[in-house]
C-alpha positions as MATLAB code, in Angstrom:
seq = 'MGGGGSVAAAGGGGGLLDIYAMAWEHLRPGSSPVDWCEGNYLISSNIAEFVNTFSNVLFILLPPILIMLFKEYGRFVTPGIHVIWVLLIVVGLSSMYFHATLSLIGQLLDELAILWVFMAAFSLFYPKKYYPKFVKNDRKTFSWFMLISAVAATFLSWWKPIVNAFVLMGMSVPTMLMLYRELQRVRDERVYRLGIRSTTVWAVAVFCWVNDRIFCEAWSAINFPYLHGFWHIFIFIAAYTVLVLFAYFYVESELPQRQPLLKYWPKNEFEFGIPFISIRNPDSKDWQIYCSLYMQDYYDHKLINRRN';
ca = [
     -20.425  -10.313  -44.565;
     -20.239   -6.818  -43.079;
     -23.148   -7.509  -40.747;
     -21.580  -10.789  -39.644;
     -18.320   -8.985  -38.906;
     -20.183   -6.438  -36.804;
     -21.900   -9.185  -34.851;
     -18.566  -10.959  -34.296;
     -16.981   -7.716  -33.172;
     -19.875   -7.076  -30.836;
     -19.544  -10.596  -29.474;
     -15.822  -10.119  -28.978;
     -16.426   -6.799  -27.290;
     -19.028   -8.403  -25.038;
     -16.553  -11.110  -24.044;
     -13.947   -8.491  -23.236;
     -16.465   -6.540  -21.187;
     -17.321   -9.727  -19.294;
     -13.644  -10.174  -18.421;
     -13.414   -6.569  -17.240;
     -16.585   -6.993  -15.193;
     -15.249  -10.164  -13.558;
     -11.907   -8.499  -12.770;
     -13.690   -5.515  -11.252;
     -15.912   -7.802   -9.217;
     -12.820   -9.433   -7.680;
     -11.273   -6.026   -6.983;
     -14.458   -4.654   -5.444;
     -14.218   -3.959   -1.678;
     -16.085   -6.634    0.238;
     -15.919   -9.194   -2.598;
     -13.980  -11.684   -0.463;
     -16.046  -14.439    1.198;
     -13.799  -14.068    4.257;
     -14.683  -11.465    6.884;
     -12.860  -11.437   10.205;
     -14.279  -10.588   13.591;
     -13.290   -6.916   13.684;
     -16.144   -4.638   12.662;
     -15.868   -3.038    9.235;
     -15.257    0.714    8.690;
     -15.698    1.513   12.383;
     -12.483    3.497   12.851;
     -11.952    4.787    9.305;
     -14.429    5.177    6.469;
     -11.690    4.161    4.012;
     -10.273    1.078    5.785;
     -12.485   -1.950    6.359;
     -10.570   -3.574    9.253;
      -8.348   -0.894   10.766;
      -6.596   -2.939   13.476;
      -6.147   -5.978   11.224;
      -4.634   -3.722    8.576;
      -2.012   -1.915   10.652;
      -1.105   -4.907   12.827;
       0.963   -6.070    9.829;
       3.552   -3.364   10.511;
       6.208   -5.857   11.698;
       6.141   -7.531    8.279;
       7.223   -4.203    6.789;
       9.681   -2.906    9.394;
      11.695   -5.953   10.472;
      12.729   -7.702    7.204;
      15.081   -4.842    6.153;
      16.879   -5.299    9.487;
      17.024   -9.060    8.898;
      18.512   -8.481    5.436;
      21.250   -6.426    7.095;
      21.879   -8.976    9.854;
      21.977  -11.907    7.408;
      24.399  -10.211    5.000;
      27.162  -12.557    6.129;
      24.860  -15.593    5.877;
      23.731  -14.593    2.400;
      27.336  -14.315    1.233;
      28.793  -17.497    2.730;
      25.795  -19.854    2.846;
      22.974  -18.900    0.460;
      21.725  -15.559   -0.894;
      18.282  -17.165   -1.077;
      17.719  -16.181    2.552;
      17.138  -12.607    1.378;
      14.356  -13.789   -0.962;
      12.466  -15.032    2.083;
      12.833  -11.711    3.913;
      11.561   -9.846    0.832;
       8.628  -12.265    0.557;
       7.706  -11.470    4.169;
       7.412   -7.815    3.157;
       5.126   -8.904    0.298;
       3.035  -10.852    2.823;
       2.687   -7.742    4.975;
       1.715   -5.468    2.090;
      -0.742   -8.039    0.697;
      -2.336   -8.571    4.098;
      -2.684   -4.827    4.613;
      -4.399   -4.481    1.236;
      -6.722   -7.396    1.959;
      -7.836   -6.194    5.391;
      -8.190   -2.620    4.177;
     -10.513   -3.645    1.321;
     -11.752   -7.188    2.050;
     -11.537   -7.784   -1.691;
     -11.125  -11.238   -3.209;
      -7.962  -10.145   -5.010;
      -6.554   -8.925   -1.704;
      -7.370  -12.244   -0.046;
      -5.682  -14.239   -2.810;
      -2.589  -12.019   -2.810;
      -2.312  -12.413    0.960;
      -2.645  -16.195    0.882;
      -0.436  -16.721   -2.159;
       2.347  -14.626   -0.630;
       2.265  -16.880    2.447;
       2.279  -19.959    0.208;
       5.399  -18.751   -1.598;
       7.156  -18.064    1.709;
       6.514  -21.684    2.678;
       7.758  -22.995   -0.653;
      10.871  -20.807   -0.685;
      11.732  -21.807    2.878;
      11.199  -25.503    2.115;
      13.410  -25.212   -0.966;
      16.250  -23.695    1.035;
      16.079  -25.369    4.420;
      13.903  -28.496    4.333;
      16.068  -31.192    6.018;
      17.244  -33.789    3.509;
      16.397  -36.680    5.819;
      12.701  -35.863    5.290;
      12.927  -35.732    1.478;
      10.607  -38.008   -0.537;
      12.473  -40.907   -2.146;
      12.059  -39.732   -5.757;
      14.122  -36.605   -4.979;
      17.170  -38.843   -4.304;
      18.575  -36.529   -1.640;
      19.220  -33.747   -4.156;
      18.280  -30.228   -3.010;
      18.175  -28.829   -6.539;
      15.628  -31.456   -7.586;
      13.626  -30.792   -4.438;
      13.679  -27.047   -5.150;
      12.264  -27.658   -8.633;
       9.590  -29.864   -7.066;
       8.701  -27.042   -4.659;
       8.561  -24.516   -7.501;
       6.225  -26.701   -9.571;
       4.083  -27.341   -6.482;
       3.898  -23.608   -5.752;
       2.815  -22.801   -9.316;
       0.166  -25.557   -9.230;
      -1.097  -24.411   -5.818;
      -1.255  -20.827   -7.100;
      -3.707  -21.856   -9.824;
      -5.685  -24.124   -7.509;
      -6.072  -21.341   -4.945;
      -8.386  -19.503   -7.342;
     -10.707  -22.506   -7.435;
     -11.773  -22.577   -3.754;
     -10.498  -19.394   -2.057;
     -12.488  -20.077    1.105;
     -10.316  -23.097    2.034;
      -6.932  -21.473    1.369;
      -6.425  -20.156    4.895;
      -7.119  -23.577    6.422;
      -4.694  -25.272    3.996;
      -1.959  -22.776    4.873;
      -2.631  -23.260    8.571;
      -2.309  -26.998    8.040;
       1.104  -26.533    6.385;
       2.463  -25.035    9.600;
       1.797  -28.224   11.584;
       4.437  -30.453    9.860;
       6.825  -27.498    9.994;
       6.504  -27.329   13.773;
       6.843  -31.114   14.034;
      10.136  -30.926   12.110;
      11.242  -28.131   14.419;
      10.468  -30.312   17.438;
      12.564  -33.175   16.034;
      15.466  -30.884   15.195;
      15.434  -29.395   18.681;
      15.764  -32.869   20.197;
      19.264  -33.224   18.770;
      20.548  -29.652   19.094;
      23.410  -29.057   21.543;
      23.426  -25.276   21.702;
      21.247  -24.235   24.645;
      20.557  -20.808   23.126;
      19.190  -22.450   19.978;
      17.031  -24.769   22.073;
      15.617  -21.880   24.104;
      14.798  -19.941   20.942;
      12.996  -23.018   19.629;
      10.881  -23.222   22.790;
      10.004  -19.525   22.564;
       9.145  -19.831   18.855;
       6.867  -22.805   19.486;
       5.128  -21.003   22.357;
       4.546  -17.860   20.291;
       3.250  -19.998   17.392;
       0.763  -21.708   19.738;
      -0.454  -18.314   20.994;
      -0.808  -17.123   17.380;
      -2.893  -20.183   16.441;
      -5.052  -19.608   19.529;
      -5.743  -16.050   18.334;
      -6.522  -17.165   14.754;
      -8.893  -19.972   15.780;
     -10.728  -17.872   18.370;
     -11.186  -14.949   15.990;
     -12.456  -17.268   13.253;
     -14.710  -19.578   15.265;
     -15.617  -17.781   18.497;
     -16.158  -14.282   17.167;
     -19.474  -13.776   18.942;
     -17.976  -14.572   22.341;
     -15.073  -12.108   21.872;
     -17.371   -9.452   20.425;
     -19.579   -9.783   23.498;
     -16.689   -8.519   25.627;
     -15.815   -5.825   23.060;
     -12.545   -7.416   21.953;
     -12.898   -8.512   18.304;
      -9.198   -7.893   17.602;
      -7.569  -11.299   18.000;
      -6.739  -11.503   14.295;
      -4.612   -8.395   14.702;
      -2.690  -10.132   17.478;
      -2.387  -13.141   15.167;
      -0.452  -10.953   12.731;
       1.980   -9.863   15.425;
       2.544  -13.278   16.974;
       2.726  -15.198   13.691;
       5.359  -12.841   12.328;
       7.508  -13.347   15.432;
       7.002  -17.110   15.250;
       7.620  -17.257   11.483;
      10.847  -15.308   11.335;
      12.332  -17.017   14.410;
      11.487  -20.442   12.968;
      13.182  -19.365    9.732;
      16.257  -18.330   11.730;
      16.287  -21.742   13.421;
      16.031  -23.683   10.164;
      18.745  -21.475    8.676;
      20.903  -22.608   11.612;
      19.971  -26.289   11.202;
      20.776  -26.134    7.489;
      24.328  -24.942    8.068;
      24.820  -27.293   10.997;
      23.793  -30.377    8.999;
      24.927  -29.585    5.433;
      27.757  -27.081    5.901;
      29.131  -27.878    9.378;
      32.555  -26.483    8.457;
      30.950  -23.018    8.449;
      30.271  -23.328   12.210;
      26.963  -21.425   12.622;
      26.417  -19.365   15.747;
      23.116  -17.940   16.977;
      23.438  -14.296   17.979;
      21.073  -11.481   18.946;
      20.847   -7.857   17.880;
      21.328   -5.207   19.192;
      22.871   -6.880   22.275;
      24.030  -10.470   22.016;
      23.519  -11.183   25.720;
      19.838  -10.166   25.520;
      17.983  -13.207   24.163;
      14.773  -11.284   23.504;
      16.443   -9.235   20.792;
      16.411  -10.054   17.079;
      18.078  -13.431   16.434;
      20.370  -14.032   13.457;
      23.016  -16.527   12.364;
      26.692  -15.663   12.336;
      29.201  -17.738   10.367;
      32.345  -18.414   12.394;
      34.384  -20.211    9.757;
      33.685  -19.129    6.159;
      36.034  -20.171    3.369;
      39.316  -18.340    3.836;
      39.249  -16.775    0.354;
      35.652  -15.625    0.712;
      36.399  -14.338    4.200;
      39.250  -12.178    2.949;
      37.006  -10.695    0.256;
      34.256  -10.093    2.813;
      36.642   -8.347    5.190;
      38.005   -6.128    2.446;
      34.471   -5.087    1.466;
      32.741   -4.711    4.819;
      35.290   -4.613    7.630;
      37.975   -2.207    6.444;
      36.550    0.620    8.516;
      36.681   -1.609   11.588;
      40.342   -2.489   11.065;
      41.265    1.138   10.327;
      39.563    2.242   13.526;
      41.312   -0.505   15.512;
      44.724    0.504   14.060;
      44.163    4.172   14.965;
      43.285    3.218   18.541;
      46.476    1.173   18.871;
      48.601    4.082   17.663;
      46.953    6.388   20.146;
];
């Protein structure tokens, strides 16, 4: 009995050690089957792909500004917009970890963060006219469908990690097709021009990704194996501007009484600034509350100027 218990304990301990060993193997630097064109540990002995790591900086720096700019949108349309901006930060941090270590865990975190950005954006802004019939034109049902799909895809991503990047790239194609269709009906010229710029930047980003992945030898021959770093920069610009556009389309089609308006920060006349959506006609009660919370200083300053 005692000997059997010892054997069982040893077996259990061995199983636990196997789990630890597998986890460590996935955390080990270089355990990912994916290796991009940039040479490893050439600039820093601690960072595998230096340029690919730090080219994610926009994912970290810009979302806090977008959270500030979309404060009005989050209050009068949907606070879910802020979830997307936070997820973009997670994408940036995950991508930095992956390219710094080239570990399998880093790869999966990077790809899963992108997957959840897609699913969150679809849940919030996917046009109802493209819904599958079983959803019955109900956004809440569609959001649950997206959540279940995201959870299922999260588990499946561990099965064949090597194909994840290609699947995610494929998801961007129908997104851009929807954008094209939405732009055909838009009346605001500023929105249309932003759509054209977003599509162009997306195409440049895909060019960088494909060339770095498939034609690495050719780019290395001219000492420029850094296209994946440029992919990070261009895809962030394309991604957040497309999100801004679909945030506009959502209000225009489902909440037209809110009267969305595309603006740019820091100067509205400069169309190469940071785009965001302003709400011209929020509910009167909500608008009064918003003004009392966020605009009192403005009105006080205006009153002082009038007295002077």
